[in-house]
ZAMARLUM-474148 format. One line per field, with one value per residue (C-alpha): x negated, y, z negated; residue in three letters. Coordinates in pm, 1 decimal. Each point is the difference from the previous one (the first is absolute). Layout:
<ropas>
xx (X,...)
yy (Y,...)
zz (Z,...)
aa (ala,...)
</ropas>
This chain:
<ropas>
xx (-379.0,-49.6,-77.7,-354.2,-54.9,138.2,-230.7,-300.9,99.6,37.4,-339.7,-161.4,139.1,-93.6,-128.5,-147.0,5.5,366.5,58.0,-147.3,210.9,316.9,-81.8,-13.9,330.8,174.8,-161.1,254.9,-107.2,-283.2,-287.8,-48.2,347.8,-110.2,-203.9,-45.4,160.6,132.0,369.4,-68.9,-138.5,286.9,243.8,-182.2,20.4,371.5,51.1,-183.9,221.7,312.3,-136.0,-80.8,330.9,-179.5,138.0,288.4,-236.8,-214.2,304.8,92.2,-349.5,54.6,-170.0,-303.2,-336.2,-147.9,120.5,-60.2,236.0,267.3,-61.7,39.7,323.3,129.4,-101.0,181.4,318.5,-31.7,11.8,322.6,199.7,359.7,155.9,131.3,-328.1,-184.6,204.4,-66.8,-374.5,-11.0,173.4,-241.8,-303.2,84.5,-75.8,-354.5,-82.6,-243.1,-127.9,116.2,-188.1,187.4,328.6,-51.9,-119.9,339.7,199.1,254.9,195.1,368.4,263.2,271.1,263.9,-168.1,-52.1,320.1,-91.4,-364.6,104.2,158.8,-331.2,-182.1,227.9,-101.5,-368.6,-7.0,165.3,-260.8,-238.3,-286.6,-202.4,-75.3,347.8,133.9,-267.9,89.8,369.5,-63.5,-234.1,273.2,243.6,-246.5,-62.4,360.1,251.6,-124.5,127.9,354.7,286.7,59.8,-362.6,115.2,135.9,-344.2,-180.6,238.5,-111.7,-368.6,14.4,178.5,-320.3,-183.9,-331.3,-338.4,-162.4,-236.4,51.2,378.8,-5.4,-244.4,232.3,301.0,-192.6,-113.1,358.5,136.4,-271.7,101.6,364.4,-84.9,-120.6,291.8,280.1,-135.5,336.2,120.4,-333.2,-104.9,297.4,-159.1,-302.4,203.4,196.6,-331.1,142.2,-290.0,-284.8,-267.2,-258.1,239.9,122.3,-346.1,-144.1,288.7,-78.0,-371.3,58.7,241.9,-247.2,-273.9,226.0,-28.0,370.4,122.3,11.1,-216.8,303.5,142.5,-336.9,-12.9,344.3,-94.5,-294.4,242.3,182.5,-294.9,59.9)
yy (9529.7,-346.0,-311.0,-12.5,352.1,-99.4,-302.2,224.7,223.3,-306.0,-136.6,338.6,-7.5,-360.4,-77.2,-350.4,-22.4,95.3,-262.2,-265.8,127.5,-10.5,-349.8,-122.9,168.3,-148.3,-343.4,-130.5,257.4,-79.6,233.9,78.6,157.4,247.2,304.7,144.8,344.9,162.8,85.6,373.5,-3.6,-214.3,255.1,280.0,-192.2,-51.5,372.2,78.1,-239.5,165.1,350.6,-77.7,-181.0,-324.3,-208.1,-159.8,-113.5,-166.5,-160.0,-158.6,-143.9,-328.7,-231.3,155.9,-169.0,153.2,31.4,375.3,37.1,-184.9,228.0,307.8,-147.2,-48.8,352.6,145.2,-187.7,131.0,359.9,192.9,-150.8,-26.2,-291.5,-196.2,41.3,-110.6,-322.1,-81.2,43.6,-191.9,-299.1,8.5,18.9,-250.1,-318.2,128.1,63.7,-268.8,124.5,150.4,329.5,95.0,-118.2,221.2,296.6,-0.6,213.7,210.6,268.0,-90.9,266.3,-71.8,19.6,-285.5,-238.4,-200.0,-75.6,-57.8,-262.1,-209.8,1.3,-101.2,-302.3,-112.0,55.7,-191.9,-295.8,-5.0,-290.6,247.4,43.4,370.5,91.1,-150.3,176.8,331.6,-53.4,-65.4,301.5,222.0,-133.7,94.5,346.2,98.5,-188.3,-86.6,324.7,-60.1,-86.3,-334.5,-110.5,-354.4,-31.2,71.6,-220.3,-284.3,18.6,16.5,-290.7,-217.5,-5.0,-329.0,-5.7,-167.7,309.0,173.4,353.6,-29.8,-130.3,266.6,271.3,-155.6,-4.7,361.2,105.5,-179.3,153.3,345.4,-85.4,-90.2,354.4,164.1,-214.9,-239.3,-118.3,-132.4,-126.3,-192.1,-232.3,-136.3,-107.3,-131.8,-229.6,-143.4,-67.3,159.4,-193.5,-50.4,208.4,293.2,-28.2,2.0,256.0,236.6,-29.9,50.6,314.2,138.7,-66.3,175.5,299.2,316.0,63.1,-289.4,39.9,-215.4,-159.9,-105.7,-135.6,-220.5,-138.5,-57.4,-214.5,-239.8,-53.5,-145.4,-337.0)
zz (2846.1,150.9,-204.2,137.3,-132.0,-340.5,-0.5,65.0,-292.4,-221.8,102.2,-61.9,-353.6,-72.5,-348.8,-6.6,-379.0,3.3,270.1,-230.3,-288.4,213.2,124.1,-358.5,-84.2,304.5,41.2,251.0,260.8,241.5,-98.6,370.4,-3.4,-270.0,101.1,-347.5,-13.0,-316.0,-37.6,-27.4,353.8,128.0,-142.9,180.6,327.3,-59.4,-62.3,322.7,195.6,-142.2,53.8,365.0,46.7,88.6,-285.0,191.7,272.4,-265.2,-166.5,332.3,52.6,-183.4,-68.4,-169.1,-13.6,-314.4,-357.7,11.2,296.0,-194.8,-296.6,219.3,133.6,-355.4,-99.0,301.0,-91.2,-354.9,122.3,48.3,284.0,120.5,-188.9,299.5,184.8,-312.8,-28.9,364.1,-41.8,-328.9,155.5,291.6,-229.3,-275.0,202.3,58.7,-366.6,-113.7,-334.5,-329.2,44.0,316.4,-147.8,-304.7,205.8,170.0,-242.5,189.7,-180.8,8.0,-59.8,-257.6,274.4,188.9,-292.6,54.2,358.7,-88.0,-254.7,274.4,186.4,-316.9,-38.1,348.4,-73.4,-326.5,173.8,276.0,61.5,37.2,-320.1,30.1,119.8,-323.4,-204.9,163.7,-69.2,-369.5,-10.7,142.6,-259.2,-271.8,140.4,64.0,-215.2,-348.9,-146.8,124.0,-241.7,175.7,-35.5,-78.8,355.8,139.2,-251.2,86.0,362.6,-88.8,-241.8,257.4,203.7,-40.3,178.2,-10.1,151.4,-241.7,127.7,-13.4,-356.1,-112.0,132.8,-172.7,-327.8,46.8,69.5,-306.2,-217.3,125.7,-62.7,-360.5,-51.5,182.0,-145.7,-260.6,-136.6,334.9,132.8,-310.2,49.9,319.1,-202.6,-291.1,233.1,128.0,345.5,186.2,156.0,-264.8,183.9,46.4,-359.9,-157.8,239.7,-77.9,-369.5,63.1,204.9,-259.0,-282.7,197.6,64.4,-206.3,57.2,-216.3,-378.7,-226.9,-161.2,334.9,110.4,-308.3,79.4,364.4,-111.9,-166.3,330.7,190.9,162.9)
aa (met,lys,lys,ile,glu,ile,tyr,lys,ile,leu,lys,asn,asn,gln,asp,leu,lys,tyr,lys,glu,phe,thr,ser,arg,leu,ile,pro,asn,ile,asp,pro,asp,ala,ile,ile,gly,val,arg,met,ser,ile,leu,arg,glu,ile,ser,lys,thr,leu,ile,arg,asn,asn,asn,his,glu,leu,phe,leu,lys,ser,leu,pro,his,gln,tyr,leu,glu,glu,lys,gln,ile,his,ala,ile,leu,leu,ser,ser,lys,met,asp,tyr,leu,val,leu,ile,lys,tyr,ile,asn,gln,phe,leu,pro,tyr,ile,asp,asn,trp,ala,thr,ser,asp,ala,leu,asn,pro,lys,ile,gln,glu,ser,asp,leu,asp,asp,phe,tyr,his,his,ile,leu,lys,trp,ile,asn,ser,asn,his,glu,tyr,thr,val,arg,phe,gly,val,tyr,met,met,met,lys,asn,tyr,leu,asp,lys,pro,asn,ile,asn,glu,tyr,leu,asp,glu,ile,thr,lys,ile,lys,ser,asp,lys,tyr,tyr,ile,asn,met,met,ile,ala,trp,thr,leu,ala,glu,ala,leu,tyr,ile,asn,tyr,glu,ile,thr,ile,lys,tyr,leu,glu,lys,lys,asn,leu,gln,asn,phe,val,his,asn,lys,thr,ile,gln,lys,ala,ile,glu,ser,arg,lys,ile,thr,lys,glu,arg,lys,glu,tyr,leu,lys,thr,leu,arg,val)
</ropas>
């Protein structure tokens, strides 16, 4: 399936109200680069590409013009794939990610046996100068490492990040809020030290307070740590 054929399918499934909704959610994207196609349809297109063995051709067709093409790309990389091939394609794709939705749609399944190697890639990503590469790296840390015994090692790396980029700081806060639920005793120390950027610190507390996973007693204590 060629890109022009995919574009025709996307246009045939355009929902202008959904396009407006998406434009509001992702304000930094030019509305003309958004067709307005729901994720359920993008997933079906991705399945068709895999079923017809056309997915690698699509993955090599960078750069993409439309948000929906980037979303399909992220969905394809989130499907089952050889680990080394996956890393190659991720590194090729990351520089072209220009929004939080595509960054967060990229959620590959990493086998336990590959986590040590994957961690070294994450360290490179979170030290990138590219906003959404850093966001993706933090996201992968959250998805794959917070339940590990040495969680403090991973939180140390995340909390070293100092950025003025909103979408990086929001992901750091989200990750720390998740870590509070998974390992409260270790994570709370990062808030008690008050060494985080104020936005990240307060947003972490806000997200934890809004979470149903955190106990009422811990939420009350978190409120006292606001800066």
